[in-house]
Residue, then its C-alpha position, 0 to 999 in steps of 0.5 A: x488520511x491524506x489522498x493517496x493516488x491509486x495509480x501511483x499504488x498500482x504501479x508500486x504494487x505491479x512492481x514487486x515480486x510476490x509474496x512480499x512483505x509490508x516492509x518490502x512494499x514500503x522500501x519499494x514505494x520509497x525507491x519509486x519516490x512515491x508521494x508521502x501519502x502513498x507510502x504512509x498508506x502502505x505503512x498502515x498495512x498490517x504486518x505480514x506476508x501478502x501473497x498477491x497484488x489482489x491481496x495487498x489492494x484489499x488490505x489497502x481498501x480496508x484501511x482507507x474504508x476505516x479511515x473514511x468511517x471514522x470521519 
């Protein structure tokens, strides 16, 4: 996966009301004109409802970690 700017991700995560779905996060990223790498990473989140920003961040960290493991 391409590098996704963690600051850009945090800004997007802070801009939404929780609970939030993956699809709503994708729309928020697109609306914020986020980099394609950020949008792609959010799209990789498991489908479902996220109750807090921390929960989303942990899911993103798990994706990033599994991508690193597969290199």
